C-alpha positions as CSV (number, residue, x, y, z in Angstrom):
1,M,0.2,0.0,-0.1
2,L,2.6,2.6,1.0
3,K,4.6,1.8,-2.4
4,K,1.8,2.7,-4.5
5,M,1.0,5.7,-2.3
6,G,4.7,6.6,-2.8
7,E,4.3,6.0,-6.6
8,A,1.2,8.1,-6.7
9,V,2.9,11.0,-5.1
10,A,6.1,10.3,-7.4
11,R,3.8,10.5,-10.4
12,V,2.1,13.9,-9.2
13,A,5.5,15.6,-8.7
14,R,6.6,14.4,-11.9
15,K,3.8,15.8,-13.9
16,V,4.0,19.2,-11.9
17,N,7.6,19.4,-12.2
18,E,7.3,18.8,-16.2
19,T,4.6,21.7,-16.4
20,V,7.1,24.4,-14.6
21,E,10.2,23.0,-16.5
22,S,8.3,23.2,-20.0
23,G,6.5,26.6,-19.0
24,S,3.5,24.7,-20.5
25,D,-0.1,26.0,-20.0
26,T,-1.8,22.5,-19.1
27,L,-1.2,20.9,-15.9
28,D,-2.3,17.2,-16.6
29,L,-3.2,15.5,-13.3
30,A,-5.4,12.7,-14.8
31,E,-5.4,9.0,-13.4
32,C,-3.4,10.2,-10.2
33,K,-5.6,8.5,-7.6
34,L,-6.1,12.0,-5.9
35,V,-8.5,12.1,-3.4
36,S,-7.8,15.9,-2.8
37,F,-6.0,18.5,-4.7
38,P,-2.2,18.6,-3.2
39,I,-2.0,21.7,-1.3
40,G,2.0,21.4,-1.8
41,I,1.1,22.1,-5.7
42,Y,0.1,25.6,-4.7
43,K,3.9,26.2,-3.7
44,V,5.5,24.7,-6.3
45,L,3.3,26.3,-9.3
46,R,3.1,29.7,-7.3
47,N,5.4,31.8,-10.0
48,V,3.3,30.2,-12.8
49,T,-0.3,29.8,-11.8
50,D,-1.3,32.6,-14.0
51,Q,0.4,30.8,-17.1
52,I,-1.9,27.6,-16.4
53,H,-5.3,27.6,-18.4
54,L,-5.9,24.1,-18.2
55,I,-5.9,21.5,-15.7
56,T,-7.0,18.1,-16.3
57,L,-8.1,16.2,-13.1
58,A,-10.1,13.2,-14.9
59,N,-10.5,9.8,-13.4
60,N,-9.5,10.6,-9.8
61,E,-11.4,10.6,-6.8
62,L,-11.9,14.0,-5.9
63,K,-15.1,14.8,-4.5
64,S,-14.5,18.7,-4.6
65,L,-12.0,21.6,-4.7
66,T,-11.4,24.1,-2.2
67,S,-11.9,27.9,-2.5
68,K,-7.9,28.2,-2.7
69,F,-8.0,26.3,-6.0
70,M,-10.8,28.6,-7.4
71,T,-8.5,31.5,-6.3
72,T,-5.4,30.2,-7.4
73,F,-6.6,29.0,-10.6
74,C,-9.1,32.0,-11.6
75,Q,-7.7,32.0,-15.1
76,L,-8.6,28.4,-16.1
77,Q,-10.7,28.0,-19.1
78,A,-13.6,25.8,-19.4
79,F,-14.0,23.2,-22.1
80,P,-17.3,21.3,-23.0
């Protein structure tokens, strides 16, 4: 169980780092087994949040997103 959890955390960290290093406007966190949006991501992305226009959260176990998510990523664009 801990190994799988560690792998999931490493996957999220890798995806966040790829976004920061590439300067991408997309953060793909699909299929990362998230039950909540990781608080540490706010700190890692603090210098690039205004550049991110799409966050993919498909196929996770999220029940809701906090107001911090909404205010931090207020520039997200909605897609049908």
